[in-house]
N, C-alpha and C positions, 0 to 999 in steps of 0.2 A: 504494500500500500504506500502511496505517496504521502507527503507531509503537507496536507491542507490544514492550515491553522486558523482559518476564519471562514464564516459563511460566505456564499456567493453574493454578488452585488444585488441588493434588494430590488433594484429597478428591473432586474431580469427575471423575477419570479413570474410564473404563469399561473393564471387562475382557472380552475376547472369547475364547470357547473354540472349539476345532476343531469340535466337534459342532454348533455354531451355524451353521457354514458348510457342513458335510458331514453329512447325516443318515444316509447309508448307510455302515455300517461296512466294506463291501466296497470303497468308493472308495479308490483309491490315495492316496499321500501328497503329491500336488501338486494344487492348484486354480488354474486359470488364469482370470483375469478380464480381459476386453478392453474397452477404451474406456469406462471409468467416468467419470461426472461426479460428483465426491465433495465432500462438505462434512462431514467426520467430526467428531463430538465427540472430544475428546482421549481416548485409549484405550491400553490394552496388550493383548497377546494371547499365548496360550501357544505360538504357532507363529511361524515366520519369515516375512518378507514382502520381496520384491524389487519395487521400483517404478521404472517408466519414465515420465517426464512427456512427453506428446505435444503438448499444446496449452495455451495460456492460462498462468495464473499463480496462485500462492497463497503464503501463509506457512506454512512447515513448523514445527510446534510440537514441541519436545522439552524435555528437562530444562534445556537451555541456551537461549540467546537464539534467537528465531524466525529462520528462514532463508528468504529469498525463493526461490521455485522458478520455473523457466521451462522451455520445451521443450528437450529434450536432457539434462535432469538425470536421474541414476539414483542410487538409494540402497538400502541394505539395512537392514531393521529386524529385530533379533534378538528371540527370545522374551523377554517381560517388559520390553522397552524401550518407554518412553512416547513417543507421538507423536500428531499430529493435524494438521488443516489449518484455516486461518482465512483470511478475506478472499479466497475463491476468485473467480476471474474467468475464465469460460469454461475452467475447469480440467478437463483430460482426461488420464487415466493408463491404463496397462496394468500389471497387477501379477501376481505369482505368490505364492500362499500355500504355505508349505513346512512340512510336518509336522516337529516337533522330532526324531523318530526319523530322518528322512531327513537333516536337517541334521547329525546326529551321524555319519552314514555318509559325509558329505562332508568329513571331517576332512582328507584329503590336499589339498583345495583351500585349506583354511585355512592350510596351510603355504607357500603361494605368497607371494612378496614383495609382490604387489599386493593381498593380502587385507587387510592392515592399513588402508590408506586406504579400502577398500570397507567394512570393519567400522565405520569412523568416519564413513561417508558420510551417516548420518542428520543429523548436525550440519554436515557439509561435503560436500554432494552432488557426485558426479562429473559433469562436463559433457562429454558424449560428442560427438565429431565426428559429422557427418552419416553418414559411412560406417559408423562403429561402431554408431550407433543403428540404421541399416538392418540391419546384421548381427544385432544383438540382437533386433529385431522378426522377423527371419527365423527365429530359434530359437523364438520364441513361436509362429510359424506352424507349425513342425514339431511342437511340443508339442501344439498344437491338433489337427493332423492325426491324430496318434497317438491322441489322446483320443477321437476320433469313429470311428476305423477299427475298433476292437474286435478287433484282431489279437492273436494269442498274443505274449507278451513285451512288450506295450505298456508295462507298468509299468516294466520294466527300461529300455526305450528312452527313456521320458520322463525317468527319472532321469539317463540319459546326456546327453540334450539339456539338462537343467538344469545339469549339470556343465559342459558346453561353454559355456553362457551365462555361468556364474560365472567360468570361466577367461577368457573374452573380456573381462569387466569388470575382472578383476584385471590383465590386460595393459593395458587402457585407463587404469588408475589410475597406471601408471608412465610416466615420460617415455621416448620413443624416441630413436633416433639421428636426426641431422639429415636425412639422405636419406629415411629411412622416414617421418619426420614430414611432410616436404614432399610426399611422394607421397600420404599420407593426406589432407592438406589439399586437394590437387588433386581427388582422388576425392570428397572431401566437397563440393566446389563442384559437381561433376557431380550428386551425389546430391541436394543441396539444389535444384538447378535442376529435376531431374525431379520432386521432391516438389511444386514450385510450378507445374508445367506438365503434370502427368499427364493432365489432362482434354483436352489439345490433341494434335494429331498430333506424335509424337515419333520421332526417329531417332537412332541412336548418334552420328552426326556432330554433332548438336546438343549432346550430352553432352560430346563431345570438345572442342568449341569452348568450352563453359562451363568445362571443366577446364584449358584451354590446353594440351592434349595432342593428339598425332596420333591418329587412330582406332586405329591398330595398338597404340600405347603404351597408350591407354585400355583396350583389350581386355585387355592383359597385366595392367594395374593392377587392373582389376575382378576378374579371375580370382584374383589374389593376395590382394586385400583382402576380397572378398565371396564368392569361390568360384563365380562365375557370369559369364556374358557380359553386356554392356550390354543386349542385346535381352531376355534373361531378366529382368534387373533392372527394365526398363521394364514388362514384363508383370506381374511380382510386385508392383510398386509400385501399379499400377492395380487389381489384384485386392485388395490390402490395403485401399486406400481404398474400394473397392466393398463389402468386408465391413464396414468401419466404418459406411458409409452405411446398409447394410441393417439393422445392429444398432441404429442410433440414429434411424432415421426410418421413416415408413410409405410411402416411395416404392416404386412397383412395380419389379420386377427389371429390366425393360427400360429404364426411365428411369434407374436407377442405372448400368446398363451404358453408356448414352449419356453420362452425366455424367462417367464415368471414361475416356472416349476410345474405347470400343468401338463399332464401326459394325455389327457382326454379333452379335446377341444369342445365337445358337446357339454361336458360337465362344466368347463370353464364358462361357456356361454350362459348356462343356467345360473351358475353362481354369480356371475357378473350382473345379470339382470336382477337377481334377487337382492344383491347388496347395493348396486348403484341405481337401480330403478329403470334401466332401459338396456337394450341389447348392446354388445360391444361395438357393433358396426356403426351405431350412432355416435359413439364417442370419437371415432376416427374421422368424422366429417366436420370440417370447420364450421363453427356456428357464430363466430364473432362478427358483430356489425361495426366494431370500432376500427377505424382505419388509422394507420400511422401517418400523422400529419405533422411531422417534425418533433413529436414529443418523445420519440425513442421507445414508445410502447410497442411490445411485440407479444401480444397475447397468444397463448397456446389454446386457451379455451375460455369462453365467457358465458356465464349462466345468469339469467335474470330470474329472481325468485321473489 
């Protein structure tokens, strides 16, 4: 990373409006963007933005000194807050754009003790443990599923999922007790191991070994921390990586399935549809309406919810 010691010239900040991202007034108040490779000009916007860093690195530009970003970082940008990215290096994020009216309705979340560090996270990003990052990405999957399902009450449920995600991050911003922290660290080791070996044959016993836990204790810890069994986590990890590959490459569905550890493409298609909410072939089709107009935005997938 270079040595940028001051923010960019304030006269060069660009301002984004909600209607530049959402053309249809009927679109609900959340826009989910998955797996972006970004190199934004410094900007502000009239909406809020929650960012999860997935891969690579960058410098985060704010009114304060630039902050290096790395995988696992999470931060919240409030309406009108200046920020941008520089010196990106294989930088990949997922983020949620939040309409200011919805932010106002989330006032109870702002009363949580952990919201203060989340509010300040643009200049001091939260570094999520692997288990917490996996749980946050699970919430994004649920938001995405609702966005494509077209069911009654989707708007309410998406707002509820967003609330759950913010509460999760508020909790992560506060120190826990010793036993809980130790358990999360062990689960995080198992999660990190799965993230690095999802393309290979995986068994819960291997995750237990990585976490230095018995298989039975691992199962209890996974249920408590992530709300799912180790088997389900392995499946969802593979599906999440498959969705990312489909959005960011031109590889055929069958090839992506094999890369992510599936030997049966029919089973992959059924599991993908059950978890993501639509067939994998739809994930590989570009859906973004946003054009690159000198902003440096290069979306791999844009979902309106």
